[in-house]
N, C-alpha and C positions, 0 to 999 in steps of 0.2 A: 663284552661284558665292560660297561663303563665303571671305573673306580673312582673317578674324579667326584670330589663331593660337588653335591647339588648345590645350585646358586638359588635365594630366595627369588619368587616371581615380584617382578615390578609392580606396586600395589596399583590399583585401579583408583580414580578417584571415588568410586563408591568404597572399596574397601580399605583407604585412607579415612574417608570420613565415619565409617563406620569405627574402626578401631580409633579414632579422636574421640569420638562419643563414647565409647567404653573408659578410656584411661582418663576423661574429663569426670566421668561418674564416677569412679572407681576412687578417685583423690578426693572429688567433692564427699564420697560418704564415707571416707578415710577409712577404705575398708583396704587393711594390707593385704589379703588374699587376692582380692581384685586387682589391686594394683599390680603386686608381685606377677600376678599370669599376665602381664601386658609386656614381661620382659624375658629375654632369653637367658638361659644359664650360664652362660658366659659373658654377659654384659659387663662393661668397664664403664663406671659412673664416673665421671668428674665434674666438682663442683667446689667453690671458696668456702662453702660453709660445712664441706666435711671435717674442717679442722676443728670447727664449732662443736659440730654433734660426737666427735668420733674422738676431742681431746689429743690428737696426734697434728703432726706438720703437715699430714698425707693430704693431697690435693686431689685424689684418683683412688677410687676401690675397684675391686675385681671381684666377680664372681657373685652368683645369685644370694646366697647366703649373706655374705658380707654386706650387699647393698639390702637386703631385707632387713639385718641389724638397723644401719644407718636411717633407712626411711622409718623403720620402729622408734627410736629414738629423736626424728625428728619430730614425728607426729605426735609424740608425746611431748615434746617441748615445745609445742606451737598447737596447743590445743583448739583454740578458734580460727585457725587458718584453712582454709580451703581454696580449690583455685575456682576461676570461673572462667567461662568461654565468651571470648571478645568477640563479634563481628562487625565492623572491621576492627582489627588489634588497635587501631587508636583509638577507639572507644575502649579501651581497658585504662585505669587508674588504680596506682597502689591503695593497698588496704591497710589502715593502721590498725586491722586487727589481726596482721598477718607478722606479729614479732615472738620472739623467743619468750617461750614463762621463765 
């Protein structure tokens, strides 16, 4: 019997594209439940914006509940901001609507 933890399978190009499509759709819809379905329960998220939205000096947060609370606050404070999918990435440009409320 193998008692070692299983390793996640390496994504295929197709599964990576499907995940990216689901992730972008969740963020663009601002659907917190769908966003969080894209993350593991043991997520560790790092961002310079954590200080702003959490009101702490922390630059990272750990765990699905803490990340969910952070994402909820970020979505509330940026009501007009969404993600866009850019192909190629050089086609992306900053959106003036993505500013904190």
